[in-house]
Chimera marker file (.cmm) of the C-alpha trace (Angstrom):
<marker_set name="trace">
<marker id="1" x="10.687" y="-3.620" z="16.287" r="1" g="1" b="0" radius="0.5"/>
<marker id="2" x="8.815" y="-0.663" z="16.504" r="1" g="1" b="0" radius="0.5"/>
<marker id="3" x="8.487" y="-0.056" z="12.637" r="1" g="1" b="0" radius="0.5"/>
<marker id="4" x="7.645" y="-4.114" z="12.772" r="1" g="1" b="0" radius="0.5"/>
<marker id="5" x="5.014" y="-3.716" z="15.416" r="1" g="1" b="0" radius="0.5"/>
<marker id="6" x="3.404" y="-0.068" z="13.926" r="1" g="1" b="0" radius="0.5"/>
<marker id="7" x="2.718" y="-2.282" z="10.654" r="1" g="1" b="0" radius="0.5"/>
<marker id="8" x="1.283" y="-4.573" z="12.311" r="1" g="1" b="0" radius="0.5"/>
<marker id="9" x="-0.730" y="-2.369" z="14.079" r="1" g="1" b="0" radius="0.5"/>
<marker id="10" x="-2.158" y="-0.671" z="12.061" r="1" g="1" b="0" radius="0.5"/>
<marker id="11" x="-2.677" y="-3.638" z="9.456" r="1" g="1" b="0" radius="0.5"/>
<marker id="12" x="-4.388" y="-5.512" z="11.317" r="1" g="1" b="0" radius="0.5"/>
<marker id="13" x="-6.779" y="-2.318" z="13.540" r="1" g="1" b="0" radius="0.5"/>
<marker id="14" x="-8.152" y="-1.917" z="9.520" r="1" g="1" b="0" radius="0.5"/>
<marker id="15" x="-8.941" y="-4.519" z="9.142" r="1" g="1" b="0" radius="0.5"/>
<marker id="16" x="-10.662" y="-5.336" z="13.123" r="1" g="1" b="0" radius="0.5"/>
<marker id="17" x="-12.068" y="-1.795" z="12.132" r="1" g="1" b="0" radius="0.5"/>
<marker id="18" x="-13.899" y="-3.864" z="9.045" r="1" g="1" b="0" radius="0.5"/>
<marker id="19" x="-15.071" y="-6.867" z="10.897" r="1" g="1" b="0" radius="0.5"/>
<marker id="20" x="-15.561" y="-5.624" z="14.415" r="1" g="1" b="0" radius="0.5"/>
<marker id="21" x="-14.890" y="-9.021" z="14.907" r="1" g="1" b="0" radius="0.5"/>
<marker id="22" x="-11.998" y="-8.919" z="18.281" r="1" g="1" b="0" radius="0.5"/>
<marker id="23" x="-11.035" y="-12.578" z="17.466" r="1" g="1" b="0" radius="0.5"/>
<marker id="24" x="-7.969" y="-12.025" z="15.804" r="1" g="1" b="0" radius="0.5"/>
<marker id="25" x="-7.442" y="-8.767" z="14.748" r="1" g="1" b="0" radius="0.5"/>
<marker id="26" x="-8.075" y="-6.812" z="17.715" r="1" g="1" b="0" radius="0.5"/>
<marker id="27" x="-6.277" y="-8.733" z="20.444" r="1" g="1" b="0" radius="0.5"/>
<marker id="28" x="-3.225" y="-8.704" z="17.665" r="1" g="1" b="0" radius="0.5"/>
<marker id="29" x="-3.327" y="-4.757" z="17.065" r="1" g="1" b="0" radius="0.5"/>
<marker id="30" x="-3.775" y="-3.970" z="20.647" r="1" g="1" b="0" radius="0.5"/>
<marker id="31" x="-1.205" y="-5.878" z="21.600" r="1" g="1" b="0" radius="0.5"/>
<marker id="32" x="0.805" y="-4.561" z="19.272" r="1" g="1" b="0" radius="0.5"/>
<marker id="33" x="-0.121" y="-1.204" z="19.979" r="1" g="1" b="0" radius="0.5"/>
<marker id="34" x="1.182" y="-2.157" z="23.735" r="1" g="1" b="0" radius="0.5"/>
<marker id="35" x="3.592" y="-2.859" z="22.290" r="1" g="1" b="0" radius="0.5"/>
<marker id="36" x="4.675" y="0.212" z="20.548" r="1" g="1" b="0" radius="0.5"/>
<marker id="37" x="4.201" y="2.509" z="23.533" r="1" g="1" b="0" radius="0.5"/>
<marker id="38" x="6.902" y="0.022" z="25.173" r="1" g="1" b="0" radius="0.5"/>
<marker id="39" x="9.639" y="0.870" z="22.583" r="1" g="1" b="0" radius="0.5"/>
<marker id="40" x="8.336" y="3.726" z="22.636" r="1" g="1" b="0" radius="0.5"/>
<marker id="41" x="8.876" y="4.226" z="26.609" r="1" g="1" b="0" radius="0.5"/>
<marker id="42" x="12.384" y="2.683" z="26.841" r="1" g="1" b="0" radius="0.5"/>
<marker id="43" x="13.741" y="5.307" z="23.693" r="1" g="1" b="0" radius="0.5"/>
<marker id="44" x="12.543" y="7.923" z="25.966" r="1" g="1" b="0" radius="0.5"/>
<marker id="45" x="14.332" y="6.799" z="29.721" r="1" g="1" b="0" radius="0.5"/>
<marker id="46" x="17.407" y="5.566" z="27.557" r="1" g="1" b="0" radius="0.5"/>
<marker id="47" x="20.509" y="7.201" z="28.765" r="1" g="1" b="0" radius="0.5"/>
<marker id="48" x="22.451" y="9.768" z="26.335" r="1" g="1" b="0" radius="0.5"/>
<marker id="49" x="25.574" y="10.154" z="25.680" r="1" g="1" b="0" radius="0.5"/>
<link id1="1" id2="2" r="1" g="1" b="0" radius="0.2"/>
<link id1="2" id2="3" r="1" g="1" b="0" radius="0.2"/>
<link id1="3" id2="4" r="1" g="1" b="0" radius="0.2"/>
<link id1="4" id2="5" r="1" g="1" b="0" radius="0.2"/>
<link id1="5" id2="6" r="1" g="1" b="0" radius="0.2"/>
<link id1="6" id2="7" r="1" g="1" b="0" radius="0.2"/>
<link id1="7" id2="8" r="1" g="1" b="0" radius="0.2"/>
<link id1="8" id2="9" r="1" g="1" b="0" radius="0.2"/>
<link id1="9" id2="10" r="1" g="1" b="0" radius="0.2"/>
<link id1="10" id2="11" r="1" g="1" b="0" radius="0.2"/>
<link id1="11" id2="12" r="1" g="1" b="0" radius="0.2"/>
<link id1="12" id2="13" r="1" g="1" b="0" radius="0.2"/>
<link id1="13" id2="14" r="1" g="1" b="0" radius="0.2"/>
<link id1="14" id2="15" r="1" g="1" b="0" radius="0.2"/>
<link id1="15" id2="16" r="1" g="1" b="0" radius="0.2"/>
<link id1="16" id2="17" r="1" g="1" b="0" radius="0.2"/>
<link id1="17" id2="18" r="1" g="1" b="0" radius="0.2"/>
<link id1="18" id2="19" r="1" g="1" b="0" radius="0.2"/>
<link id1="19" id2="20" r="1" g="1" b="0" radius="0.2"/>
<link id1="20" id2="21" r="1" g="1" b="0" radius="0.2"/>
<link id1="21" id2="22" r="1" g="1" b="0" radius="0.2"/>
<link id1="22" id2="23" r="1" g="1" b="0" radius="0.2"/>
<link id1="23" id2="24" r="1" g="1" b="0" radius="0.2"/>
<link id1="24" id2="25" r="1" g="1" b="0" radius="0.2"/>
<link id1="25" id2="26" r="1" g="1" b="0" radius="0.2"/>
<link id1="26" id2="27" r="1" g="1" b="0" radius="0.2"/>
<link id1="27" id2="28" r="1" g="1" b="0" radius="0.2"/>
<link id1="28" id2="29" r="1" g="1" b="0" radius="0.2"/>
<link id1="29" id2="30" r="1" g="1" b="0" radius="0.2"/>
<link id1="30" id2="31" r="1" g="1" b="0" radius="0.2"/>
<link id1="31" id2="32" r="1" g="1" b="0" radius="0.2"/>
<link id1="32" id2="33" r="1" g="1" b="0" radius="0.2"/>
<link id1="33" id2="34" r="1" g="1" b="0" radius="0.2"/>
<link id1="34" id2="35" r="1" g="1" b="0" radius="0.2"/>
<link id1="35" id2="36" r="1" g="1" b="0" radius="0.2"/>
<link id1="36" id2="37" r="1" g="1" b="0" radius="0.2"/>
<link id1="37" id2="38" r="1" g="1" b="0" radius="0.2"/>
<link id1="38" id2="39" r="1" g="1" b="0" radius="0.2"/>
<link id1="39" id2="40" r="1" g="1" b="0" radius="0.2"/>
<link id1="40" id2="41" r="1" g="1" b="0" radius="0.2"/>
<link id1="41" id2="42" r="1" g="1" b="0" radius="0.2"/>
<link id1="42" id2="43" r="1" g="1" b="0" radius="0.2"/>
<link id1="43" id2="44" r="1" g="1" b="0" radius="0.2"/>
<link id1="44" id2="45" r="1" g="1" b="0" radius="0.2"/>
<link id1="45" id2="46" r="1" g="1" b="0" radius="0.2"/>
<link id1="46" id2="47" r="1" g="1" b="0" radius="0.2"/>
<link id1="47" id2="48" r="1" g="1" b="0" radius="0.2"/>
<link id1="48" id2="49" r="1" g="1" b="0" radius="0.2"/>
</marker_set>
């Protein structure tokens, strides 16, 4: 999930950077970055065995 969201954030971030338009590329890039952060935090908070 983190790899997919990271890839999507990168691609849509580049599209947002080149077009300058928030919809839809900026919105999807932002949502994907939030998902990467959520997955990363949940991986760090998971108990180690």
